[in-house]
C-alpha positions as CSV (number, residue, x, y, z in Angstrom):
1,X,35.8,28.6,-2.5
2,X,34.8,26.8,-5.7
3,X,31.4,27.2,-7.3
4,X,29.7,24.0,-8.2
5,X,27.2,23.9,-11.1
6,X,25.0,20.9,-11.4
7,X,22.4,20.2,-14.0
8,X,19.9,17.4,-13.9
9,X,18.8,16.1,-17.2
10,X,15.9,13.9,-18.1
11,X,16.5,12.3,-21.5
12,X,13.9,13.1,-24.0
13,X,13.7,11.3,-27.3
14,X,11.2,10.0,-29.8
15,X,8.8,7.5,-28.3
16,X,10.5,4.4,-29.8
17,X,14.1,5.6,-29.2
18,X,16.3,3.6,-27.0
19,X,19.3,5.9,-27.1
20,X,19.9,9.6,-26.7
21,X,22.9,11.9,-27.2
22,X,23.9,11.4,-23.6
23,X,23.3,7.7,-23.4
24,X,25.6,7.2,-26.4
25,X,28.6,8.7,-24.5
26,X,31.2,6.0,-23.7
27,X,31.0,4.8,-20.1
28,X,34.7,5.8,-19.7
29,X,33.5,9.4,-19.7
30,X,31.0,8.8,-16.9
31,X,32.2,10.3,-13.6
32,X,29.8,8.4,-11.4
33,X,26.9,6.0,-11.9
34,X,23.9,4.7,-10.0
35,X,21.2,2.2,-11.0
36,X,19.1,4.8,-12.8
37,X,21.4,7.8,-13.5
38,X,24.9,8.8,-14.3
39,X,27.2,11.9,-14.1
40,X,29.2,13.6,-16.9
41,X,31.5,16.5,-16.8
42,X,30.1,19.3,-19.0
43,X,31.9,19.7,-22.3
44,X,31.6,23.5,-22.0
45,X,31.8,24.2,-18.2
46,X,30.4,27.5,-16.8
47,X,32.0,26.9,-13.4
48,X,35.2,25.2,-12.1
49,X,33.0,22.1,-11.2
50,X,30.2,21.7,-13.8
51,X,28.5,18.3,-13.8
52,X,25.5,16.9,-15.6
53,X,23.4,14.4,-13.8
54,X,21.5,12.4,-16.4
55,X,18.6,9.9,-16.0
56,X,19.1,6.6,-17.8
57,X,15.4,6.5,-18.4
58,X,13.8,8.5,-21.1
59,X,11.3,10.9,-19.5
60,X,9.3,13.7,-21.2
61,X,9.4,16.2,-18.4
62,X,10.3,16.5,-14.7
63,X,6.6,16.4,-13.9
64,X,6.6,12.7,-15.2
65,X,9.7,11.7,-13.3
66,X,9.1,9.3,-10.4
67,X,10.0,10.8,-7.0
68,X,12.4,7.9,-6.3
69,X,14.4,8.8,-9.4
70,X,14.6,12.5,-8.5
71,X,15.9,11.5,-5.0
72,X,18.5,9.2,-6.5
73,X,19.7,11.8,-8.9
74,X,20.0,14.4,-6.2
75,X,22.0,12.0,-4.0
76,X,24.2,11.2,-7.0
77,X,24.8,14.9,-7.6
78,X,25.8,15.5,-4.0
79,X,28.2,12.5,-4.2
80,X,29.7,13.7,-7.4
81,X,30.2,17.2,-6.1
82,X,32.2,15.9,-3.2
83,X,34.7,14.1,-5.4
């Protein structure tokens, strides 16, 4: 049985920033994408399947994330884990 490790990231950046370290990754590296999030394989995996689910929106903290975005990211994580 494989262990699956998923991280959900909310991009944080200076107020006027339009890009972050994750959003600058080429789309060819994206494993999966939805309207408001995308999935990357971790550069330094800690498990056989280690994926990062990243919001396309810059959000300061999980407390400020819209519920719809959280739901979308969890669905994306489940879909990516099944691939």
